[in-house]
C-alpha positions in Angstrom: 60.1 -17.4 -3.8 58.9 -17.4 -7.4 60.0 -13.9 -8.9 62.3 -13.1 -6.0 59.9 -10.7 -4.5 56.7 -10.2 -3.5 56.2 -7.8 -6.4 57.9 -10.6 -8.6 60.7 -7.9 -9.7 63.3 -10.8 -10.1 65.6 -8.2 -7.7 68.0 -10.0 -5.3 68.5 -7.9 -2.2 72.3 -8.8 -2.5 75.5 -7.4 -3.2 76.0 -9.6 -6.1 79.2 -11.2 -7.8 81.6 -8.5 -9.2 83.7 -11.0 -11.0 83.9 -14.5 -11.2 86.9 -16.4 -9.9 86.6 -20.1 -9.1 83.7 -23.0 -8.1 83.6 -22.5 -4.3 81.7 -25.9 -4.4 79.5 -28.1 -6.1 77.2 -30.6 -4.6 77.1 -34.2 -5.3 74.4 -35.2 -7.8 71.1 -34.2 -6.0 68.4 -35.2 -9.0 68.6 -36.7 -12.2 66.9 -34.6 -14.3 66.8 -37.0 -17.5 63.9 -35.8 -19.6 63.4 -39.2 -21.5 64.0 -42.6 -21.0 65.4 -44.9 -23.9 63.8 -48.1 -24.8 64.0 -50.9 -27.2 61.8 -53.9 -28.4 62.1 -56.5 -30.7 59.4 -57.0 -33.4 59.9 -59.8 -35.6 63.2 -59.7 -37.0 63.5 -55.7 -36.2 64.9 -53.7 -33.5 62.8 -51.0 -32.3 64.1 -48.3 -30.5 61.6 -45.3 -28.7 61.9 -43.0 -25.7 59.0 -41.7 -23.4 59.1 -38.8 -21.6 59.8 -39.1 -17.7 58.1 -35.9 -16.7 61.6 -35.6 -14.4 61.9 -31.6 -13.3 63.5 -30.1 -10.3 62.0 -26.4 -8.9 64.0 -23.4 -8.9 65.9 -22.3 -5.8 64.6 -20.6 -3.2 67.0 -18.5 -0.5 66.2 -18.6 2.8 68.9 -17.8 5.7 72.0 -19.6 5.5 69.8 -22.2 2.9 68.7 -23.3 -0.3 65.5 -24.9 -0.9 64.1 -26.8 -3.5 61.7 -29.6 -4.9 61.7 -32.2 -7.5 59.8 -34.8 -9.1 62.1 -38.3 -10.0 59.3 -40.5 -9.7 59.0 -39.8 -6.3 58.8 -36.1 -4.9 61.3 -34.7 -2.6 62.4 -31.8 -1.6 65.9 -30.6 -0.3 67.7 -28.2 2.0 71.2 -27.2 1.1 73.8 -25.6 3.2 74.5 -22.4 1.1 78.1 -22.0 2.8 79.4 -25.8 2.1 76.6 -27.4 -0.4 76.1 -29.8 2.2 72.6 -31.5 1.3 71.5 -31.1 5.2 68.4 -33.0 4.7 65.9 -34.8 2.2 62.2 -35.0 2.6 60.5 -37.7 0.1 56.4 -37.5 0.1 55.3 -40.6 -1.4 52.3 -40.3 -4.5 52.0 -36.7 -4.3 53.4 -36.0 -8.1 55.5 -32.9 -9.2 55.6 -30.5 -6.7 56.2 -26.3 -6.8 58.6 -24.1 -5.9 59.2 -23.9 -2.1 58.0 -20.6 -0.6 59.5 -19.5 2.8 58.2 -17.4 5.5 59.1 -17.3 9.1 60.2 -21.0 10.1 57.4 -22.4 7.4 58.0 -23.6 3.8 54.9 -24.1 2.0 54.4 -26.3 -1.1 51.7 -27.3 -3.4 51.6 -30.7 -5.5 49.9 -32.4 -8.3 47.6 -34.5 -6.3 45.8 -31.2 -5.0 47.3 -30.9 -1.7 48.9 -27.5 -0.2 51.0 -28.2 2.6 53.5 -26.5 5.1 56.4 -27.7 7.3 58.9 -26.5 9.5 61.8 -25.6 7.1 64.5 -27.0 9.2 63.3 -30.4 10.5 60.7 -31.1 7.9 57.8 -32.0 10.1 54.5 -31.6 8.8 52.4 -28.8 10.1 49.3 -29.1 8.3 47.6 -29.9 4.5 45.2 -29.0 2.8 43.7 -29.3 -0.8 41.2 -30.9 -3.4 41.9 -34.1 -5.3 40.4 -32.4 -8.7 43.2 -29.6 -8.1 46.5 -29.5 -9.8 49.1 -27.7 -7.4 52.4 -28.5 -8.8 52.7 -25.1 -10.6 51.1 -23.2 -8.1 53.4 -19.8 -7.1 52.3 -19.2 -3.4 53.0 -15.5 -2.0 53.3 -15.4 1.9 52.3 -12.0 3.4 51.6 -11.1 7.0 50.2 -14.1 8.6 48.1 -15.1 5.0 49.7 -17.5 2.6 47.9 -17.0 -1.1 48.0 -19.7 -4.1 46.9 -20.1 -7.1 44.8 -23.6 -8.0 43.8 -24.9 -11.5 41.4 -27.8 -11.9 42.6 -31.0 -13.4 40.0 -31.6 -16.2 38.8 -28.1 -16.8 40.2 -24.7 -16.7 38.5 -23.5 -13.9 40.3 -22.5 -10.9 40.9 -20.1 -8.1 43.1 -18.0 -6.1 43.0 -18.7 -2.1 44.0 -17.0 1.1 44.6 -19.4 4.2 45.8 -18.7 7.2 49.9 -19.1 7.3 50.0 -21.0 10.3 46.7 -23.1 10.5 45.8 -23.4 6.7 42.3 -22.5 7.6 40.7 -20.7 4.5 39.9 -17.2 4.6 38.5 -16.6 0.7 38.5 -18.2 -2.4 38.3 -16.0 -5.6 37.2 -18.1 -8.2 38.3 -17.4 -11.9 39.4 -19.5 -14.8 42.9 -20.4 -15.1 44.6 -17.7 -12.3 48.6 -17.1 -12.8 50.9 -15.9 -10.5 49.8 -13.1 -8.3 52.2 -10.0 -7.8 51.7 -8.2 -4.5 51.2 -4.5 -3.6 50.1 -2.2 -0.8 47.0 -5.2 0.1 46.5 -5.8 -3.4 47.1 -8.9 -5.5 47.5 -8.5 -9.3 47.5 -11.8 -11.4 46.4 -12.8 -14.9 44.0 -15.4 -15.8 42.5 -17.4 -18.3 39.7 -15.0 -19.3 42.8 -12.8 -20.6 42.3 -10.2 -17.9 44.8 -8.7 -15.2 43.1 -9.0 -12.0 43.4 -6.5 -9.0 41.8 -8.1 -5.9 41.8 -6.7 -2.2 44.1 -9.2 -0.4 41.9 -8.9 3.0 38.7 -9.9 1.5 39.4 -11.0 -1.8 37.2 -8.6 -3.5 37.9 -7.4 -7.1 38.8 -4.0 -7.2 39.2 -3.7 -11.2 40.2 -5.9 -14.5 42.0 -4.8 -17.1 41.4 -6.5 -20.9 44.4 -8.1 -22.4 44.9 -9.1 -26.1 45.9 -12.7 -24.7 47.0 -14.9 -22.1 48.9 -12.9 -19.3 52.2 -13.8 -17.9 53.3 -13.0 -14.4 53.0 -9.4 -13.9 55.9 -7.5 -11.8 55.5 -4.3 -10.0 57.2 -1.1 -9.6 56.9 2.7 -9.1 53.0 2.5 -9.3 52.8 0.6 -12.7 52.3 -3.0 -13.3 54.1 -4.5 -16.2 53.9 -7.7 -18.3 53.6 -9.7 -21.0 50.7 -12.0 -22.5 51.2 -14.9 -25.0 51.0 -12.8 -28.2 54.4 -11.1 -26.8 52.7 -7.5 -26.6 54.3 -5.7 -23.4 52.3 -3.6 -21.3 52.3 -1.0 -18.5 49.4 -0.3 -16.4 48.7 2.3 -13.7 48.2 0.1 -10.4 45.4 2.0 -8.9 43.2 2.7 -11.8 43.7 -0.5 -13.8 44.3 2.0 -17.1 46.4 1.4 -19.6 49.7 3.6 -20.1 51.7 1.8 -23.0 51.7 -0.9 -25.2 54.4 -2.2 -27.4 54.8 -5.3 -29.6 58.3 -5.9 -29.6 60.2 -7.0 -32.6 62.1 -9.6 -30.7 59.6 -11.2 -29.0 59.6 -11.4 -25.3 60.5 -15.3 -24.2 61.3 -14.9 -20.6 59.2 -13.5 -17.7 60.2 -9.7 -16.7 62.7 -8.3 -14.5 61.7 -4.3 -13.2 64.4 -2.5 -11.9 65.2 1.2 -11.3 63.0 2.5 -14.4 63.9 -0.5 -16.6 62.0 -3.4 -17.5 64.0 -6.4 -18.9 63.2 -9.6 -20.8 65.0 -12.1 -23.1 64.3 -12.4 -26.9 62.5 -15.4 -28.6 65.9 -15.4 -30.9 68.4 -14.5 -28.4 69.4 -11.2 -26.7 69.0 -9.6 -23.3 66.8 -6.1 -23.7 65.9 -3.4 -21.6 63.0 -1.1 -22.2 62.1 2.3 -20.6 59.3 1.7 -17.6 58.2 5.3 -18.6 57.3 4.9 -22.2 58.2 1.3 -23.4 60.8 2.2 -25.9 64.4 0.2 -26.3 67.1 1.5 -24.0 69.5 -1.2 -24.8 70.0 -4.8 -25.8 73.2 -7.0 -25.2 73.5 -9.4 -28.2 73.4 -13.5 -27.6 73.2 -16.2 -30.3 70.9 -18.0 -28.2 68.1 -17.2 -26.1 68.3 -16.3 -22.5 67.1 -17.5 -18.7 64.9 -14.8 -17.3 67.3 -12.0 -16.1 67.6 -11.7 -12.7 69.1 -8.5 -10.9 71.1 -7.4 -7.8 73.1 -4.3 -7.3 73.1 -2.9 -10.2 74.1 -6.2 -12.4 71.4 -8.2 -14.9 72.8 -11.8 -14.7 71.4 -14.3 -17.0 72.6 -17.4 -18.9 72.2 -19.0 -22.4 72.2 -22.8 -23.3 75.5 -22.5 -24.7 77.0 -23.2 -21.1 77.3 -19.2 -20.4 76.2 -17.0 -17.2 76.8 -13.7 -17.9 76.5 -10.3 -16.2 76.1 -6.7 -17.7 75.4 -3.3 -16.1 71.8 -2.8 -15.3 71.7 0.5 -16.9 73.6 0.8 -20.1 73.9 -2.7 -20.7 77.6 -3.2 -21.3 79.1 -6.9 -20.3 80.8 -7.3 -16.8 82.2 -10.4 -17.2 80.9 -14.1 -19.0 81.5 -17.4 -17.1 81.7 -20.7 -18.6 80.2 -23.5 -17.3 80.1 -27.1 -17.4 77.0 -27.9 -18.3 74.0 -25.5 -19.5 72.0 -24.2 -16.6 68.5 -25.7 -15.6 67.3 -22.5 -14.4 67.9 -18.7 -13.9 71.1 -18.2 -11.4 70.4 -17.0 -7.9 72.3 -14.1 -6.5 73.9 -13.7 -3.2 76.5 -11.4 -1.6 79.4 -12.2 -3.8 78.3 -15.8 -4.8 76.3 -16.5 -7.7 74.6 -20.0 -7.1 73.2 -22.3 -9.9 71.7 -25.6 -10.5 72.9 -27.2 -14.0 70.9 -29.9 -16.2 72.9 -32.7 -14.6 71.5 -32.1 -11.2 74.3 -30.4 -9.8 74.4 -27.1 -7.6 77.4 -25.1 -7.9 78.4 -21.9 -5.9 80.4 -19.3 -8.1 82.4 -16.7 -6.2 
């Protein structure tokens, strides 16, 4: 799921990869992530060339059991199942006329996905059989980031014409509505101990009871709040002004705030008392979760993708076709690996393997 865990910590419960040796498998070309189409026309004696965006895009990869799942919009909408052991594309499902789709979320035997046409759907994750569909045509759900907890699915939605929207709770098996918390521009919710925490367009961090949908507290930030992460009774997040915050989960009181000199350019990861992020101008940073003080930095010449963590190692990648791994506590480099193409999204960590999608539309397993 988005953020890997319900707390959105970007931490995998996996062994990770101690040292890369070779590409274990590479899929056939599954998607064409072409950002623009080029055209030409004749105007009198002049040849005019121009490009138009395609809106082609793929979601990040979701790991569940022995499969990898992702969605893609390629003029039409698809979601895919890829075998983790072989790289075989086991199944591809096409949804007509729904537009872009969200990253799939898997819970049990069901897969959940939102779409640009305002629909939110559940499928059997093995067969692709549709189970239920709900939604509103005035909503856009392709950037929704669902969470499935104890038989309930929570997802955020924004209206197409104005920034209003809400956080929705529905029965995971039937799609029946349980409650809606109406708020302007709701973002991704992190979940802990029966409470949902999420930023919204009102620049507030909201804490909402997951059973009733009643607000518990709200915290005002200086700008729009990006996806929060939860660790050790605290919630951490950055805002659009690139301030970094720590807030107490129970009280909603600010614990510290820091304006980072190398501005926060990625979503956060949180692991064993440290918070990690990639800087706007390059480099990977770790700050103390208790104080916000910088603990270490790992220098890169280009901006990093969102960091992910597994078994004491932080993984990220840069546009110069490099995946790298550093010690989570010290920032000391463990390894670097040169890929054929730049990564499209952050690496996915397994036991002794790293999965990644590149900008050419291939998924590879590095072992």
